[in-house]
N, C-alpha and C positions, 0 to 999 in steps of 0.2 A: 504493500500500500504506500509506504514511504517512497519507494522507488518511482511509482507512478506519479506521485505528487511532485517529486523532483523533476521528472521529465516534463510534466505539465508546466511547471514554473520556467524551466529552460526554454520550452517552446514559446511561452509568452515573451520572454526576454529576447528570443530570436526575432520574433515578429516585430517587437518594438525597435530593436537595433537595426534590422533590415529596413523598416519603414523610414527610420531617420536617415539612413544612407540613400534610400531611393528618392526622398524629398530633395536631396542634394544632386544626385546623379542624373535623374531623368530630365529636369529642365536644362541642366548644363549640357547634356548630351545632345539635346535638340538645338541649342544655340551653336554648339561646335559643328553640328551637321550643316547648319545654315552658313556658317563662316566658310566651311569647306566648299559648299555648293557655289558660293559667289567668288571663290578664288582668293579670299583674304589671307588664307594661310600662306599662299605663294608670295604675297606681298610682304608678309612678315619675314619669310625666308630670304627674300632679296635684301632686306635690311640687315639680316644676320650674316650676309656674305663676308663683309670686312672682318667680323669677329672670327669667322672660321679661318681666315688668312692669318690672323694673329697666333692661333694655335697650330699653325702649320698644315691646315686642311684646305682642300679646294673650296671655292666659294659656293658651289652647288650643294655642298653639305649643309648650308644654311637652311635649305628647304626641308632636308631630312630632320634636322633638329627642331625646326619650327613645327613640323608635323607631329613630332614626338611630344613636344611641350603642350601643344593645344589639343591633340587627339590622344594617341596612345602609342606604345612601342610598335605594335603590329602595323599601324598605319605608316609609321616611319620606315619600317622594313620594306613595305611595298614600294615606297619612293626610292629607297636605297637600291633595291633590286632593279628598278627601272633604269637608274643611273649606271649600275654595274654592267648593264647590257652593252653600253657604249663606251665605258671608261674602265681603266684598270686602277686598282687601289692597293697600296701596300698594307701589310698586317699592322704596321704602326698607325697608319691613317685610320683604318677601321677600328682599331682598339681605342684610339683617342675619341673618335666619334661615339663609339659604343659607351664609353664611360660617361661622356657628357649626357647622353640619352638616359643612361641608368640613373643618374642623379636628378636630372630635370626632365620629367615627362608627365603627361596627363595632369598638368597643373590646375586647370579649371576645376576638376573634380577633387583631386587629392588635397589641394590647398583649401578648398571649401570644407572638406572633411576635417582638416586640422583646425580650421576656424571654428567649426561647430564644436570641436573638442575643447576649445579655449585658447588657441594660439592666434595671434593677429594675422590677418591675411597678408599684409605687406611683408611681414617677417618671413613667412613660409616661402613666398614667391622669390623674394630677394635672396634669401639664404640658399635656396636650391639652385637658382640660376647662377648666382655669383660663384658658388663653390663648384658647380659643374664646369664653369669656365676656368676656375683656378686649377681644378684637377686636370682638365684638358691641357692647360698651359704647362703644368709640371711634367706631365707625361711627354708632351712634345719636346720639352727641353732635355729630358732624360734620354728619350729615344734618339734625338738628333745628336746629342753630345757623344753618346756611346755607340752610335750607328746600329741600333737594335731594330729588329723586325722590318727589315727593308724588303723582304720577299713579298711576292704577290699573295694577297689573301685568297683562301680557298673557301668557297661557299658550299656548305654541306647540306643546307636545307633551304628551300625556296617556297614562300607562300604563293598561292594562286593569286595572280594579279587580276582582280575583278572590280567592276564598278556596280555594286549592288543596287537594286531598285529600292524605292522607299519602303516597300513591304518587306523585302529581304533584310534591309537594315533594321527595321522595327522588330522583326522576329529574332534577329541576332541579338539585339539589345535585351529582348525578353528572356532569351536563353541565359544571357549573362546574369540577369537579375535573379533568376531561379538558382543558378549556380552559387551566387553570393549568399542567398538564403541558406542553402544546404551546407555550405562551408562554415558559415557563422553558427549554424545549429550544431555542427560537429565540434567546433572549437569550444562553444559554451558547455557542451556535454563533457568534453575532455577537461576543461577548467574546473567544472563542478566536481568531477571524479578526483582530480588531483588535489583539490582543496579538502574534500571529505576524507581522503586517505592519508593526508599529511605529506604527500609527496611534494607538493608545491612549496611547503615550508623548507623541506630539505634542499630543494632546488634553489630557493632563494638564498639559503645559508651558504650553499656551494658557490654561488655567483657573487656573494657579498664582497669578498676581497677584490675581485676584478672590477666590480661596479664602484667600489670605494676609490679605486685607483683613478678612475675618470670623474669621480664626484657625483655619481648617480645613486639614488636610493634603491635598495633591494626590492621595495614594493613594486617598482616599475618593471622589474626583470621579466616576469612571465609574458606580459603583453608586448614588451619591446622585442622579446625573442620571436613571438608570433609575427609581428610586423616585419622584422628583418628577414625572416625565413620565408613567409608566405606572401606578404604584401601589405601595403599601407592601408588599403581599403578595409581589409579584415582586422588588422591591428588597430587602425583608426576607429573602426566601428566599436571595438571592445573598449577602447580608451574613452570614447564618447559616453558609453554606458558607465564606466568606472568614474569618470569625471563628474557625471551628473549625480552619482551616489556618494560623492566626496570620499571615495576610497583612496584616490591618489591626490597628492597636493598639487598646487598650481605649477610648482617647479618640476615635479615628477612628470606631469603632462607635457610641459614645455620641452624638457630634455628628451623625453621618450619620442616625441614627434620630430624633434630635430634629428635625433639618431636615425629614425626611420626615413626621414627625408633624404639622408645621404646614402643609406644602405637599407634597402628593403627588397623583398622578393628575391633573395639571394640565390634561390634554387632555379625557379622558372626563368627569370629574366637573364641570369647568367648563362644558362644553357642556350637561350636564344642568341645571345651575342657571340658565344663560342661557335654557334652554327653558321654565322655569317663570316667567320674567319678571324674574329678578334682573339687576342692572346689572353689567357687566364691570368697572366701577370698583372694586367691592368684591370680587367672587369671583375675580378674577385679579390686577389691578394692585394693589389694596389688600392682598390676602392675601400676595402676593409681597414687597411692601415691608415689611409687618408681620413676615413671616418673617425677612427679612434683619436687621431691627432687633433682634428678639428673639434671634436667633442671636449677633449681636455682643455683646449684653448677657450672654447665657448664658456664652459663652466667656470674656468678661472676668471674670465672677463666679467661674467654675470655676478660674481661675488662682490664686485665693486659698484654694481648697480643697486640703487636703493629699492626697497620694497615698493615704495610709492611709484617710482619710475617704471619698475618692472610691471606692475599691475596696470599702469596707465598706457604703456606703449607696446608691451609684448604679449599680454594676455587680455582676453576680452570678457572676463567674468569675475 
């Protein structure tokens, strides 16, 4: 009887969390579709062309990154594959592009999720775009200085390049929303099981020294791990729930979402980038090391920010 009650409560929590996410995702997805239809993403890509040159990339990669930031990684990969049909790119170039995409993509939805969880919209967008550029610049300097990854990239997987009808697009979005519901349901059931069995407390204690090293609370560990491994939408959805129930402090929410902004979906997204010929040195090892360094610096800097300033400019609750 108790198990059934637990499942019922988790189902209610799943519906509430998914509904919160869908209120964000559906209208933004429609707006992004309109932007793409009228070619505004290409305009943004043209403006990004000089930025690509700064990090040692061809100007046409601006359209790829703009597509990633405004739509999603899969949309960016379609643009990349179209370009790769007529151009040759090195492993170094693809790795730099991949890392910039991994840090800054799907911003209209993911930044809004972070905002809903309590982090200012301006900070999320600036933080992810700025550090995507910095990561790209660092990798460009390392690769060019030491002459690394000059060989031509090898594409292992290619998505079908299609232009879906409005009905096909809507059905695809609906499938995504159903998948989000199922994944959140599974995550909440897992979290409830781990809490009830005491495993989550042991896990927190195990991670406590590492989190203390970068200045994060152990209370944020489970959700931060979910976000970094599975994705910001799922981790962000759980953080929204935890933030609304005051389980996590404002600083925990802020740092967790900052961490997720730099490194999230380490499994799926990393595999996608490896499939287009990027090096694991950049898309996984380099990105994780970069994330740790940035988080240490961010937390040290925020110690000098007063509570009043922090709550006024960085969080919105």
